[in-house]
DRENTOR-15156 format. One line per field, with one value per atom (N, C-alpha, C, CB): residue number from 1; residue in one letter; x, y, z. Coordinates in Angstrom, 2 decimals. Glycine has a CB too. Layout:
residues N
i = (NUM:...)
aa = (A:...)
east = (X:...)
north = (Y:...)
up = (Z:...)
//
This chain:
residues 78
i = (1:1:1:1:2:2:2:2:3:3:3:3:4:4:4:4:5:5:5:5:6:6:6:6:7:7:7:7:8:8:8:8:9:9:9:9:10:10:10:10:11:11:11:11:12:12:12:12:13:13:13:13:14:14:14:14:15:15:15:15:16:16:16:16:17:17:17:17:18:18:18:18:19:19:19:19:20:20:20:20:21:21:21:21:22:22:22:22:23:23:23:23:24:24:24:24:25:25:25:25:26:26:26:26:27:27:27:27:28:28:28:28:29:29:29:29:30:30:30:30:31:31:31:31:32:32:32:32:33:33:33:33:34:34:34:34:35:35:35:35:36:36:36:36:37:37:37:37:38:38:38:38:39:39:39:39:40:40:40:40:41:41:41:41:42:42:42:42:43:43:43:43:44:44:44:44:45:45:45:45:46:46:46:46:47:47:47:47:48:48:48:48:49:49:49:49:50:50:50:50:51:51:51:51:52:52:52:52:53:53:53:53:54:54:54:54:55:55:55:55:56:56:56:56:57:57:57:57:58:58:58:58:59:59:59:59:60:60:60:60:61:61:61:61:62:62:62:62:63:63:63:63:64:64:64:64:65:65:65:65:66:66:66:66:67:67:67:67:68:68:68:68:69:69:69:69:70:70:70:70:71:71:71:71:72:72:72:72:73:73:73:73:74:74:74:74:75:75:75:75:76:76:76:76:77:77:77:77:78:78:78:78)
aa = (M:M:M:M:L:L:L:L:F:F:F:F:G:G:G:G:D:D:D:D:M:M:M:M:F:F:F:F:Y:Y:Y:Y:D:D:D:D:P:P:P:P:D:D:D:D:F:F:F:F:R:R:R:R:D:D:D:D:D:D:D:D:I:I:I:I:V:V:V:V:H:H:H:H:W:W:W:W:A:A:A:A:T:T:T:T:E:E:E:E:Q:Q:Q:Q:R:R:R:R:K:K:K:K:R:R:R:R:H:H:H:H:G:G:G:G:T:T:T:T:E:E:E:E:V:V:V:V:Y:Y:Y:Y:V:V:V:V:G:G:G:G:D:D:D:D:P:P:P:P:G:G:G:G:R:R:R:R:L:L:L:L:P:P:P:P:L:L:L:L:V:V:V:V:E:E:E:E:S:S:S:S:S:S:S:S:I:I:I:I:R:R:R:R:Q:Q:Q:Q:R:R:R:R:L:L:L:L:T:T:T:T:N:N:N:N:V:V:V:V:A:A:A:A:T:T:T:T:Y:Y:Y:Y:D:D:D:D:L:L:L:L:T:T:T:T:E:E:E:E:S:S:S:S:C:C:C:C:K:K:K:K:V:V:V:V:D:D:D:D:N:N:N:N:N:N:N:N:G:G:G:G:L:L:L:L:T:T:T:T:K:K:K:K:G:G:G:G:Y:Y:Y:Y:V:V:V:V:W:W:W:W:K:K:K:K:L:L:L:L:L:L:L:L)
east = (1.00:1.24:0.63:2.76:-0.09:-0.73:-0.30:-2.27:0.18:0.51:-0.51:1.99:-1.21:-2.24:-1.88:-3.55:-1.75:-1.53:-0.32:-2.78:0.77:1.97:3.14:2.39:2.93:4.03:3.99:3.99:3.78:3.67:4.99:2.65:6.01:7.32:8.40:7.56:9.28:10.28:11.18:11.14:11.64:12.52:11.77:13.11:10.57:9.75:9.39:8.47:9.05:8.74:9.91:8.42:11.12:12.29:12.53:13.53:12.33:12.48:11.47:12.31:10.23:9.18:9.47:7.81:9.82:10.08:11.25:10.36:12.30:13.45:13.03:14.57:12.34:11.91:10.95:11.24:9.98:8.99:9.64:7.88:10.61:11.32:12.08:12.30:12.69:13.40:12.42:14.14:11.25:10.24:9.77:9.05:9.62:9.18:10.23:8.92:11.50:12.58:12.75:13.89:12.74:13.01:11.85:13.35:10.63:9.47:8.43:8.82:8.65:7.67:6.41:7.31:6.50:5.35:4.89:5.69:3.62:3.07:2.90:1.71:3.27:3.25:2.34:4.68:1.39:0.46:0.54:-1.00:0.32:0.36:-0.94:1.61:-1.64:-2.81:-2.41:-4.01:-2.69:-2.25:-3.12:-0.74:-3.40:-4.20:-3.38:-4.98:-2.14:-1.31:-0.44:-2.18:-0.01:0.86:2.20:1.09:2.77:4.01:5.17:4.43:5.37:6.49:6.39:6.57:5.21:5.09:5.18:3.77:4.39:4.33:5.58:3.13:6.34:7.57:8.81:7.70:8.62:9.73:10.08:9.38:11.32:11.71:10.98:13.23:10.48:9.71:8.48:9.28:7.97:6.77:6.95:6.44:8.18:8.45:8.33:9.84:8.34:8.24:6.82:9.22:5.87:4.48:3.58:4.00:2.63:1.61:0.24:1.69:-0.60:-1.92:-2.83:-2.54:-3.46:-4.41:-5.84:-4.00:-6.02:-7.37:-7.32:-7.99:-8.41:-8.57:-9.97:-8.34:-10.04:-11.32:-11.50:-11.40:-12.73:-13.05:-13.08:-14.40:-12.43:-12.48:-13.81:-11.31:-14.25:-15.46:-15.18:-15.95:-16.22:-16.04:-15.24:-17.40:-15.50:-14.75:-13.27:-15.37:-12.98:-11.58:-10.90:-11.50:-11.63:-11.05:-10.64:-12.06:-11.49:-11.18:-9.96:-12.40:-9.94:-8.84:-7.52:-9.20:-7.57:-6.37:-6.01:-6.55:-6.31:-5.87:-6.19:-4.41:-7.39:-7.83:-7.54:-7.22:-6.86:-6.66:-8.04:-5.67:-8.30:-9.65:-9.77:-10.13:-8.66:-8.68:-7.83:-8.16:-8.16:-7.33:-6.86:-8.10:-5.62:-5.04:-4.49:-3.95:-4.56:-3.89:-2.86:-4.91:-1.62:-0.50:0.11:0.56:0.63:1.38:2.85:0.86:3.69:5.13:5.67:5.83:6.36:6.92:8.34:6.86)
north = (7.62:7.42:6.06:7.50:6.01:4.77:4.44:4.87:3.22:2.70:1.63:2.14:1.78:0.83:0.07:1.54:-1.24:-2.13:-1.71:-2.17:-1.39:-0.93:-1.91:0.42:-3.04:-3.96:-5.14:-4.46:-4.85:-5.88:-6.17:-5.46:-5.37:-5.53:-5.46:-4.45:-6.44:-6.45:-5.21:-7.68:-4.73:-3.55:-2.30:-3.32:-2.12:-0.98:-1.07:-0.91:-2.27:-2.51:-2.07:-4.00:-2.48:-2.14:-0.64:-2.83:0.05:1.51:2.17:2.04:1.73:2.30:2.05:1.72:0.82:0.47:1.28:-1.04:1.42:2.21:3.65:2.17:4.27:5.66:5.82:6.15:4.92:5.00:4.80:3.97:3.90:3.67:4.92:2.48:5.59:6.84:7.90:7.36:8.00:8.97:8.64:8.99:7.37:6.93:7.30:5.41:7.05:7.35:8.85:6.74:9.62:11.06:11.86:11.58:11.48:12.31:11.61:12.78:10.35:9.62:9.28:10.40:9.30:9.02:7.58:9.31:7.39:6.03:5.59:5.96:4.35:3.84:2.62:3.49:2.64:1.54:1.07:1.95:-0.22:-0.84:-1.61:-1.78:-1.32:-2.10:-3.02:-1.18:-4.30:-5.27:-6.53:-5.63:-7.16:-8.38:-9.66:-8.49:-9.53:-10.72:-11.11:-11.87:-10.13:-10.41:-10.99:-9.14:-11.87:-12.55:-11.60:-13.46:-10.50:-9.62:-9.04:-8.49:-9.08:-8.64:-9.82:-7.91:-10.85:-11.94:-12.80:-12.80:-12.84:-13.64:-12.81:-14.32:-11.57:-10.66:-10.62:-9.26:-10.27:-10.10:-8.92:-9.90:-8.01:-6.88:-7.37:-5.94:-8.51:-9.08:-9.19:-10.46:-9.44:-9.56:-8.23:-10.12:-7.13:-5.80:-5.23:-4.86:-6.06:-5.62:-6.33:-5.88:-5.58:-6.19:-5.90:-5.66:-6.91:-6.76:-5.94:-8.15:-4.92:-4.09:-4.23:-2.64:-4.79:-5.00:-6.02:-3.66:-6.75:-7.73:-7.56:-9.20:-7.57:-7.37:-8.45:-5.96:-8.88:-9.77:-8.94:-10.50:-9.42:-8.74:-9.01:-9.18:-8.07:-8.29:-9.36:-6.96:-9.93:-10.97:-10.47:-11.48:-9.25:-8.73:-8.53:-7.40:-8.12:-7.98:-9.34:-7.28:-10.35:-11.70:-12.16:-12.70:-11.91:-12.28:-11.50:-12.02:-10.19:-9.34:-9.64:-7.89:-10.29:-10.55:-12.03:-10.02:-12.74:-14.14:-15.02:-14.17:-14.87:-15.75:-15.29:-17.05:-14.16:-13.64:-13.26:-12.42:-13.53:-13.36:-12.31:-14.66:-11.86:-10.91:-9.70:-11.58:-8.61:-7.41:-7.16:-6.18:-6.77:-6.59:-5.18:-7.63:-4.68:-3.43:-3.78:-2.31:-3.41:-3.71:-2.42:-4.57:-2.44:-1.30:-1.67:-0.89:-0.77:-0.97:-0.67:-0.09:-1.63:-1.46:-0.97:-2.77)
up = (1.90:0.51:0.15:0.18:-0.96:-1.39:-2.82:-1.30:-3.00:-4.33:-4.67:-4.39:-5.77:-6.15:-7.40:-6.34:-7.28:-8.42:-9.25:-9.30:-8.57:-9.27:-9.14:-8.73:-8.51:-8.27:-9.23:-6.83:-10.50:-11.54:-12.21:-12.57:-11.96:-12.58:-11.49:-13.69:-11.41:-10.33:-10.29:-10.46:-11.42:-11.42:-10.97:-12.81:-11.48:-11.09:-9.61:-11.94:-9.15:-7.73:-6.86:-7.48:-7.23:-6.42:-6.37:-6.98:-7.49:-7.51:-6.59:-8.95:-6.65:-5.81:-4.34:-6.19:-4.01:-2.60:-2.06:-2.46:-2.84:-2.41:-2.12:-3.48:-3.07:-2.91:-1.73:-4.20:-1.63:-0.55:0.82:-0.77:0.89:2.15:2.57:2.01:1.63:1.93:2.44:0.67:1.82:2.27:3.68:1.31:3.95:5.27:6.32:5.27:6.00:6.95:7.16:6.46:6.09:6.17:6.75:4.80:6.37:6.71:7.59:5.45:7.90:8.69:7.92:9.89:6.60:5.74:5.89:4.28:6.09:6.10:4.64:6.88:4.36:2.99:2.95:2.49:2.01:1.81:0.36:2.17:0.19:-1.14:-1.35:-1.31:-2.44:-2.83:-3.97:-3.23:-3.83:-4.84:-4.75:-4.65:-5.89:-5.87:-5.67:-7.15:-5.25:-5.00:-6.18:-4.64:-6.95:-8.09:-7.62:-8.93:-8.43:-8.06:-7.74:-9.17:-8.49:-8.13:-6.72:-9.11:-6.12:-4.74:-3.78:-4.53:-3.98:-3.00:-2.98:-3.28:-4.07:-4.10:-3.82:-5.45:-3.41:-3.16:-1.68:-3.66:-1.38:0.02:0.67:0.12:-0.14:0.39:1.15:-0.75:0.78:1.42:2.93:0.82:3.37:4.81:5.54:5.02:4.80:5.39:5.29:4.73:4.88:4.72:5.72:3.29:6.24:7.09:6.47:8.56:6.42:5.81:6.70:5.53:6.10:6.85:6.35:6.79:5.13:4.60:3.46:4.10:3.32:2.24:1.66:2.75:0.33:-0.35:-1.41:-0.98:-1.63:-2.74:-4.02:-2.52:-5.07:-6.36:-7.04:-7.26:-7.84:-8.63:-9.68:-9.31:-10.24:-11.25:-12.45:-11.72:-12.90:-14.05:-13.71:-14.53:-12.49:-12.07:-12.00:-10.71:-11.55:-11.49:-12.89:-10.87:-13.87:-15.25:-15.75:-16.17:-15.49:-15.94:-15.24:-15.73:-14.09:-13.30:-13.24:-11.90:-14.30:-14.44:-13.24:-14.69:-12.70:-11.65:-10.23:-11.84:-10.06:-8.71:-8.17:-8.69:-6.91:-6.37:-5.27:-5.85:-4.74:-3.62:-3.95:-2.33:-3.33:-3.34:-1.92:-3.91:-1.78:-0.46:-0.30:-0.21:0.90:1.24:2.32:1.74:2.02:2.91:3.41:2.19:4.62:5.16:5.20:6.59:4.69:4.70:6.09:3.63:6.67:8.02:7.95:8.81)
//
């Protein structure tokens, strides 16, 4: 399961993480998160349950659209 750029709101993030964790436990589903380092993800306790599997440089237009964030990350939920 892959979630891309969906952790921009703390309440929504928590709902997604709860649901995805249940899917992982019940079905063994692997869960990945793509995110450019938004605060609701990096400042959350969920960050301790993620391991980085890939890092990408954002294009110049993405950097502008994302308030100076420069990288995109793919994390695996442990």
